[in-house]
C-alpha positions, 0 to 999 in steps of 0.5 A: 692448584698443586698441578699448576704450581709444578715447575716447568723443568719437571714437565719440559726438561731443563733447557726449555724451561730455562729459556721460558724462565729467563726470557719470558718469565714463565716458571710453573705450569700455570704461568705457561697455561696463562701465556696466551696466543697473541693471534691465530693463523687460519689454514690457507691464510697468509700474513699481510707482509706490507703491514709488518712493524719495523724493529719488532719480533714477528711470526708470519705465515707466507709462501716461498715465491723464489730463492737464490744464492749469491757469492761475494768475495771472489766466491769465498762468501755466500748469501742466500736470499728468499722472497716470501709473498702473501699474494700482495706484499714481499718479505725478504729472508737472508742467510749467510755462510754455512747457514745457507745449506739447510734453508736452500734445500728446504725453502723451494718455491711454492713452499709454505711455512712460519717464519719468525725473526726481527723485521729490519729494512735493507735497500729499501725492502723489508727483511728478516736476517737468519729467521727461524722457520717451520714448514706447514706443507709436509713433504714426506721425504724432508719432514722430520717428526716435529715438522710433521706434528706442526703440519698435523696440528695446523691441518684442521684448525686455527694455529696459535701464534704465541708472544715469542722472542729471539730465543724461542719460537712460537711453535716451540712454545706451542709444543711446550703448551701441549706437554702441559695442557692436560694439567688444565683439567685440574685448574681451580676455578675462582669465579663463584658458581652463581656469578659464572652461571649468571653471566653464561661463562665457561668453566675454567679448564674448558676455557684454558683448553679452548684458548690454547687449542681452538677448533673454531673462532667461536671457541676462542671468543668464548674462552677470551670472555671467560678468562678476561672475567677472571683477571677482572674479578680477582683484581677488583676483589683485591681492590674492594677488600682494600677499599673496605679495610680503609673504611675500618681505619679511624682518622681525625675528621678535619671539617672546614673552619671559618675564619681561619688561614684558608679564608685569609688565603682565599681572600687574598687570591688575585684570581678567580678559582676555575669551576673545576677547582672549586668542584674538586675542593668541595669533594675533598673537603667532604672527605676530610670532614669524615671519621675515616681517612680520605683516599682520593686521586686528584688527576689533572692536566699539566698545568691545571692548578692541582697545587692550588687545590692541594694547598687549599686542602692543606690549610683546611687541615691547619685550621683544624689544628693538624699538620699537612705534609707534601711528598715530592719525588725529586729535590728540584720539585720539592724546592719548586713546591716550597717556593710557589706555596710560600710565594702564594701565601705571602706572610700567611707562610710566616706564622709565629715569626715577626711580620707574620700574619695573625692566622698564618702558619710556618711552612718548612722544606725538608730534603736529604741535602739540607745542612745540619742546622737547618734540618735540626730546625725543620724537625723541631718545628714539626715535632712541636707543631710550629710548622703546619705545612711541610714539603719534602722528599723521601727525607720526610719518611726517615725515622727521625722525622716525627710530627705533632699531629699529621692529619693529611699526606699529599703525594705528588706524582704517585708513579714516582713513589713505591708503596713503602714510602707512602705507607711509612709517611702515613704511619706517622699520622695522629698525635703522640698519644694516639695513632690515627691514619692521616687523610691521603691525597695523591696527585698525578698530572699523567692523565688516566682513562677511567677504566685504568683508574678503576683498575690501577687506582681502584682503591682510590676515589677519583677527581678530575681537573680538566679545565686550564686556568685563564691565561694559559696559551696553546702549545704547537708541537712538531716532529723534526726528522733529523736524519731525513731532513737535516735542514729541519733541525737547523730550523729548530735552533733558529726558532730557539734563537728567535724566541730568545730574541723576543725575550723568552726562554727555552729548554733543550731535553736529552735522555742522559747526563753524559758523565756515566760509564760507556756501558751504562750510557749505551743502555741509558734509556727511558724509564717506564717504557723499557719493559714494553720496548723489550717486548716489541724489540725496540731495545734490539735496534737500540744496540745498533744505534749510537748512545742517547744524546747527553746533556753535558755534550749537547750543552758544549755543542750548542754553546760552541755552535747553533746557540753561540752567544746565548746564555746556555747552562746544564741541569741534571739529577747528579748535580749538587742540590745547591747547584741545581737550585742556583741553576733553576733560580737563575733560569727563573729570574731570566738570567739564562736563555736556554736550559739543557736538562734531563727529565729532571724538569719533567714535573712541576717546574714553573717558568711562565716565561719559557716558550720553547722546548727541543726534545732530542732523541724524542723517540727514547721517551714515552708518550706520557713523559713527552706530554709532561715535558711539553707541559713546561712551556706555554705556561705564560701568556705567549704561545708555546712551541715544542719540537720532537727531534728524532732519527727514527725512519718514517715507518717505525713505531717510534715515529707513529708515537711521536706523530700522536704526541704532536697531534693532540694536547689532550692528555687523556687521548694520549694516554689511551694511545700510550696504552694501546701501543704498550703491552696491556701488562704495563698498565699496572705499573709494571716498571714501578714493581719490576714484575710481570703483570697479572693482566695477560688477557684483560685490555684495559681500554677495550673491556671497559664494560667487564671492568665496570660489571666485575667491580660491582660483583666484586663490591657485592661479594666482599660486602657479604663475605669480607674474608671470603670464607665461603669462597676458598677457590677465590681465596686461592686465586687472590693469594696467587695474585697478591704475593707479598711483592704484588700486594704492595704494587696494588697498593700503588694508589 
């Protein structure tokens, strides 16, 4: 791999290398060779201009229809407008000031070229302002050397169009690739020869050359097949090795014990468990009874009763003499879980206390903001084994916390935790005399398509809860276009008043708090989508828009305006934990009508009387986040209503995303839409790891067959040769994928 590890600045010169590193994350020759074209243009083919996405950086191939210079400011200012055509649609280019001379000379009617820039709308016309361009029909007099090369490259074959950005255009990336392409011959092939030949795949150097400089569409297809296999196989080998390592660890079997706290709890349940809950519980009980650690992902729709399934698993461990810990991502959620678990258990949660049930156990809460005395007591109860169940935030992970015999760790909403936190808690397993790995159950309400579960959580067995418990109501969702139709927003507030008048409550959700510094506020933006939006260019539009709406401002405006006379309160992450808890309790008790909050309410908050939710600036949240938020209403017998308020124009990708959320309540369907709309790279939790994805070619949704086949092949290879002693090339590829940082991020499950 030596040639591919060479820094780009040695090959390309400092300026280009710096732009590639800073804006596209490409540092070595290998990085650039794996920066594959997004698509290919054929000679004579023009980009369909009518279908260009708004607010995105695009590269188009088109023909100049006409060009004219307009003067303004009494002739002092000038503007060049160039109209491009693809034969049906049109796109306008605009250049201002001194920047008009060269394009005016170059862009004469009939010329063809590549044009790159960000799509905006002006006077109802699609427009690129000051785009980069490269002519493709060499005019011998005007052509410079770079242009001639571009024309020659384009003459006989497909023209690669690379993922680019404002700082460097696709054709400049192509030129950089030309400089490093000879190094492809030295690429080390990670696929075992038998697998490659058995599946009829190309050798790696041949595939890398063909993907960048194909002579035909067949070249592209063959190269893609090969490169997808690389990504799928190396990733699945890494996961297969993790699964194998897990099975080697010892764990204390925790079989179901008759006549204990679980039986007492089940006997008191006022409702029947769903068939899904019973089936998943049986899978978990099977795992707990084994002598190596359970490693299971439990995914279920918002409100499908995951907490009930997790609690029954925790009680099983208590029956066998162990302790169980539930790790929640926020204090609000930890308090909520503690409250709902103690309510569900009744006197069974008061073991060892006066009035506690005979089979009971003690349930303690441990968070960072607890008072010293309460904290000391909780730590003591855990160390002596007095407390069988503990619910907490990352305060559970601190060094001071010791367990008498930790047998099960339940992690709620895994995407909020880094690996270090989860592993730190698992490291507290076993008894003081003997360290054993505790069993692990990871819960998520973010539905994950099967292939993604195989890829991201490939080291976990998966259980799915897809039935909603009886008594849950449907939720109606609508997009409210506040800018196009202001009266729709007025109607939204009327609907909130109607819900309150009929005895219900409502949430209003905003993207930020409102007491930040102004600079932070302007960039205050959604979480997991950020990387995807940077690429698609939404972030650029952000700069030109007003800052996101804030909880504190909106609370004041609603109280004085549309919701005057209602009991309105604010809730956000920077409040003192006691204040947060007090507001949540008042809302749950029905003492407040409307709660204006940030996404602090996104997971686990359960107030069955809340029936309406208005999400302001909904376009600033990701699809799965909106689905999570919406799951906070419709939790009782009255139907739920979710209104997605946005100022984005109708043609924008953001509006399409909101339309998708409004059109279905199926979380699995939405997670597919979410993945299709993001770069596939984000699938592997880029936001959590803050690093570039290893998936550049593999499309997790479309390539289900390759992922399944690769998983089978990888499992077989690892079973035969766990250390990969006979496959040094595969080991090299694995080490490249699993630098220490990424090793952790693979362990996301």
